[in-house]
C-alpha positions as CSV (number, residue, x, y, z in Angstrom):
1,M,20.4,-66.9,-17.1
2,G,18.0,-69.2,-18.9
3,Y,14.6,-68.5,-20.4
4,R,12.7,-69.7,-17.4
5,D,14.8,-67.7,-15.0
6,A,14.3,-64.6,-17.0
7,E,10.6,-65.3,-17.2
8,T,10.4,-65.8,-13.4
9,A,12.3,-62.6,-12.7
10,L,10.1,-60.7,-15.1
11,R,6.9,-62.0,-13.5
12,A,8.3,-61.1,-10.1
13,R,9.1,-57.5,-11.3
14,V,5.6,-57.2,-12.8
15,Q,4.0,-58.3,-9.6
16,Q,6.1,-55.8,-7.6
17,L,5.1,-53.0,-10.0
18,E,1.5,-53.9,-9.8
19,Q,1.7,-53.7,-6.0
20,E,3.4,-50.3,-6.1
21,I,0.7,-49.0,-8.5
22,S,-2.0,-50.2,-6.2
23,Q,-0.5,-48.1,-3.4
24,M,-0.3,-44.9,-5.4
25,P,-3.9,-43.6,-4.7
26,A,-3.3,-43.8,-1.0
27,L,0.1,-42.1,-1.3
28,Q,-1.4,-39.4,-3.5
29,E,-4.2,-38.8,-0.9
30,R,-1.6,-38.6,1.9
31,A,0.5,-36.1,-0.2
32,R,-2.7,-34.0,-0.7
33,Q,-3.5,-34.1,3.0
34,L,0.1,-33.1,3.9
35,A,-0.1,-30.2,1.4
36,E,-3.4,-29.0,2.9
37,D,-1.9,-29.3,6.4
38,N,1.1,-27.3,5.4
39,L,-1.1,-24.5,4.0
40,R,-3.3,-24.5,7.1
41,L,-0.3,-24.3,9.4
42,R,1.3,-21.5,7.4
43,S,-1.9,-19.5,7.6
44,E,-2.1,-20.1,11.3
45,V,1.5,-18.9,11.8
46,M,0.8,-15.8,9.8
47,N,-2.4,-15.1,11.8
48,L,-0.5,-15.6,15.1
49,R,2.3,-13.2,14.0
50,A,-0.3,-10.6,13.1
51,E,-2.1,-11.1,16.4
52,L,1.2,-10.8,18.3
53,A,2.1,-7.6,16.4
54,A,-1.3,-6.2,17.2
55,M,-0.9,-7.0,20.9
56,R,2.4,-5.2,21.2
57,P,2.1,-1.6,22.3
58,P,2.5,0.8,19.4
59,P,6.0,2.2,19.2
60,A,6.4,5.9,19.6
61,D,5.9,7.7,16.3
62,P,9.1,9.2,14.9
63,P,8.6,12.9,14.7
64,L,7.4,13.5,11.1
65,A,7.5,17.3,11.7
66,D,11.2,17.2,12.5
67,A,11.9,14.9,9.5
68,A,10.1,17.3,7.2
69,H,13.1,19.6,7.3
70,T,15.7,17.0,6.9
71,V,14.3,14.1,4.7
72,P,13.7,14.9,1.1
73,G,10.5,13.8,-0.8
74,R,6.9,14.7,-1.3
75,L,5.6,11.6,0.5
76,L,7.1,10.6,3.8
77,F,6.8,7.4,5.8
78,A,7.7,7.1,9.4
79,V,8.5,3.4,9.5
80,S,8.5,1.5,12.8
81,H,8.8,-2.2,13.7
82,P,8.7,-3.7,17.2
83,S,12.3,-4.9,17.1
84,R,14.0,-2.3,15.0
85,P,14.8,1.4,15.2
86,A,12.3,3.7,13.7
87,K,13.2,5.7,10.6
88,V,11.7,8.3,8.3
89,L,11.9,7.8,4.5
90,G,10.9,10.2,1.7
91,F,9.8,9.5,-1.9
92,D,9.2,11.7,-4.9
93,Q,8.1,9.1,-7.5
94,D,4.4,8.6,-8.5
95,I,4.5,4.9,-7.9
96,I,6.1,3.4,-4.8
97,K,6.4,-0.3,-4.5
98,I,6.3,-1.7,-1.0
99,G,7.4,-5.2,0.0
100,R,10.1,-7.6,1.1
101,N,11.7,-7.8,-2.4
102,A,15.0,-5.9,-2.7
103,N,13.6,-4.3,-5.9
104,C,10.9,-2.5,-4.0
105,H,11.3,1.3,-3.3
106,L,10.3,0.7,0.3
107,V,11.8,-2.6,1.5
108,L,10.2,-4.1,4.6
109,D,12.4,-7.0,5.4
110,D,10.3,-9.3,7.5
111,E,8.5,-12.7,6.7
112,S,5.2,-11.1,7.7
113,V,5.5,-8.9,4.5
114,S,4.9,-10.3,1.0
115,R,7.6,-9.9,-1.6
116,M,5.5,-7.4,-3.5
117,H,2.9,-6.3,-0.8
118,A,1.4,-3.0,-1.9
119,V,1.9,0.1,-4.0
120,V,1.3,3.7,-3.3
121,E,0.2,5.8,-6.4
122,S,0.0,9.5,-6.8
123,R,-3.0,10.2,-9.0
124,D,-5.3,13.2,-9.4
125,Q,-3.6,15.2,-6.7
126,A,-4.2,12.3,-4.2
127,K,-2.2,9.4,-2.8
128,W,-3.7,5.9,-3.0
129,I,-2.5,2.7,-1.4
130,I,-3.4,-0.6,-3.1
131,D,-2.8,-4.0,-1.6
132,L,-1.5,-6.5,-4.2
133,G,-3.2,-9.6,-2.9
134,S,-0.7,-10.0,0.0
135,S,-1.2,-13.0,2.3
136,T,-1.4,-10.8,5.5
137,G,-3.3,-7.9,4.0
138,T,-2.8,-4.1,4.4
139,L,-4.6,-2.1,7.0
140,V,-5.1,1.7,7.0
141,N,-6.1,3.2,10.3
142,G,-7.0,-0.3,11.6
143,K,-9.2,-1.3,8.6
144,K,-8.2,-3.9,6.1
145,I,-8.2,-2.4,2.6
146,N,-7.8,-3.4,-1.1
147,K,-7.5,0.3,-2.1
148,A,-7.6,3.4,0.1
149,K,-7.0,7.1,-0.3
150,L,-4.2,8.3,2.0
151,S,-4.0,11.5,4.1
152,A,-1.3,12.9,6.3
153,G,-1.2,11.1,9.6
154,D,-2.8,7.9,8.4
155,K,-1.3,4.7,9.9
156,I,-0.6,1.8,7.5
157,R,0.0,-1.7,8.9
158,I,1.9,-4.0,6.7
159,G,2.9,-7.2,8.5
160,A,4.7,-6.2,11.7
161,F,5.5,-2.7,10.3
162,E,3.6,0.5,10.9
163,L,4.0,3.4,8.5
164,V,2.8,6.8,9.4
165,V,2.1,8.9,6.3
166,G,3.4,12.5,5.9
167,I,2.4,14.4,2.7
168,R,4.1,17.6,1.4
169,E,2.3,19.8,-0.9
């Protein structure tokens, strides 16, 4: 390849690169729009899942009174989900992590639950639930909360799950 051929090829490549660079702002704007659309659609899906869960009739509460004799722990949760069998779980620790993550004490395996959704703390002879900034929120007795004191019989909604609280003294 001679000098002129190389110069012609180089000029053609420079022209091609300049054309690609001129298209970058439009491509960046399109990528930003797609990212916004993705976030909006994810939010809509989560809201629709929550609405669907709220429209389903509440499952029958597992009998906490019966479980009190067979399930160990100072804090009991009767856990129900529209498509799964109900269960009662007991805990003795002062901090209980709740979420989808396998490292949580109370694992709620459903996409409507954040990986680390909420914690329950025992402090000053009381039980408190704290939402950890979850995408779908935490409801106690139908009210969205950031932090709330728990009492026996309270109903906690985390995603599609309902947890009925039982407290042993």
